[in-house]
N, C-alpha and C positions, 0 to 999 in steps of 0.2 A: 289616690283618688278614692279608693275603696273606704279609706278612713273618713274622708269628708262626706261620703254618702251614708255612712253607718252611724257616726256620732258627730253632730253638728257643733264641734268646738269652734270657738273664736280663733282667728289666726294666731293671736298672741299665745294661746294655750298650746297650739300645735307647735309653734316655734320654740317655746320655752319649756316644753315637757322634758323633765329630767328623768333619766333612767338609772342614774348611779348616784354615788355620794351619800351623805348623811340622811337626806330627806327626799328620796326620789318621788316623782309624781306617778310614774308607771312602774309597777313592781309585781313580783310573783310571790305570794305568801298565803298562808291560811288566813281566813277571815277571823277576827277576834270572836271569842265565844259570845260576848255581849257586843252587839253592833246594830246600827240602824240600817245597814246595807241589806237590801232584799236580794236574796239569792235567786238567780234565774232558774227556770224549770230544769234546764240541762244540768246545772250544777247540783241541784237538789237530787236528781236521779243518780248522778255519779257518786254523790256522798252517801246515799242510801246503800249503794253497793260496796263502797270502798272506805267509808268513814271520811273525816275531814281531809280535804286536799288543798295543796297550794294552788292558787288560782291567780291569773293575771287580773290586776285591779288598778284603778287610777284614783288619785286623790289630789285635789287642789285646795289649798287652804284659802280663807277669805281674802288674803292679800294678793292672791294669784288669780282672782276672778274679777271681772269688771263690776259685777253686782255684789261683791263681798260675800258670796256664798261659800260654805264649806261643801265641796262636792266629793263624794266617795262612792264609787260604783265598781262592780265587776265588769271587766272588759267584755263587750259582746263576743259571743263564740265565733262569729263569722270572721273576726279580725285576728283571732289567736294564731291560726296557722300562718297567716301572712306576716304577723309580727315576729313570730319565731324564725321564719325563713329570713326575714330582713335582718334580724339581730345576729344570726349565725353566718349568713352567706353574703349579705350586701353591705351592711353598715361597717364591718371591719375594713372592707376595701376602700371606704370613703375617708376613713380617718387618716390624717397626715401625721403631723408632728405630735400633736397633743389632742387627746379625746376631749371635746367640749362638754361631754356629759349629757347632751340633749339627745332626744330620740332621733330626730331627723337632722341630717347633716347635709350641707351643700357640697357641690363638686370641689370646692376649695378645702374641704376637710374641717370647716368650722361650723358653728351653729348657724342655722339659716337666719338671714335678715328678713325683714318684712318684704323688701323688694325681691329677694331671691325666691321666697315662697310664692309671692304673687306671680312672678314671671314663670316659674316652673308649672304651677297649676294652669295658668292661661295657655302656656305652650302645649301641655299635654292634652288639655281639653280641645284646643284648636286642632291639634294633630289627629286625635282619635274620635272627636265628636263633631268637628267642623265648625265649632264656635268657641271663642275664648270665654271661659268662665272663671272669675276670680274666686278666692276662698270665701269671701263674705257672701257672694251670690249663691254659693252652695248652701249656705244657711237659709237663704230665702227660698231656694228651690225645695229644700228639705221641708221647710215649714208649709209651703203651699201644697206639696205632695201629701204631707201628713193630714192637712185639713181636707184635702180631697177624699182621702180614704177614711178619715174619722172626723167629720165636720163638727161634731159637738165636743171634741176632746181638746179644748184649749188648755186645760190644766196640765195634761201630759206634755203637750208641746211647750208650754211655758217652762216646765221643769227640764225638758230636754235642751232647751236653748239657754238655760240658766238665767232666765229673766228675773228681775227683782220681784215682780208680781204679775199676776195673770192679766191685769189691765193693759200692761205694756204689750203683751202678746196679742190681745184683742185689737188694740189700737193699730199696731203695725200690720198684722196679717188679716184681721177681720174686714178691713175696708174693701178687699178684693171681692168679698162675697156679698154682693148687693141683692136687691129684690129679685132680679132675674135669675141669679144663681140659686136663691132659695126656691124659686118656682121650679127650676130644673131638677133640684134635689127632690122636691115634693113629687114630681112626676116619676122619678126613678124609684122612690120608696113605695108610692101607692100603686103605680101601674107597671112596675118592672122594667 
């Protein structure tokens, strides 16, 4: 669940994320010296003290994203301890006969199916939050939360959601913010 509220991947990318083999999507390595990946502040500080460091990062090539984007980023720091705990303590106990190579594994020891992920997320959110929330609804919640905190920042949201263009983001998520929402924001900004 922490994964879904930190990075709003599509459920396909969650299910199919590879951690092993020739071309993993999630891996720990130094960033190339020449890269378009922007290093987060916490990594820049660590590298100032210690030099280049291996860091958890994810990469999906255009064939692996709905919008045909090449996505390469450093994994958010908040997920790293959870990821490392999962990889060392929990994932090995889920593997049965053969490791499917995917990050997340179902109770049967195989890669998660769309139904398995859907039911797991719904069950956990119902159990701990009182309402069943499916993986795609997390993307919507994430988007609306983002716009509530940064209402003018559709560009960042569009990139976080891996949309093909910003107009898609505005069309889908901008319609909730009508004239009354604009007036409420104006009051907050001008009158505190």
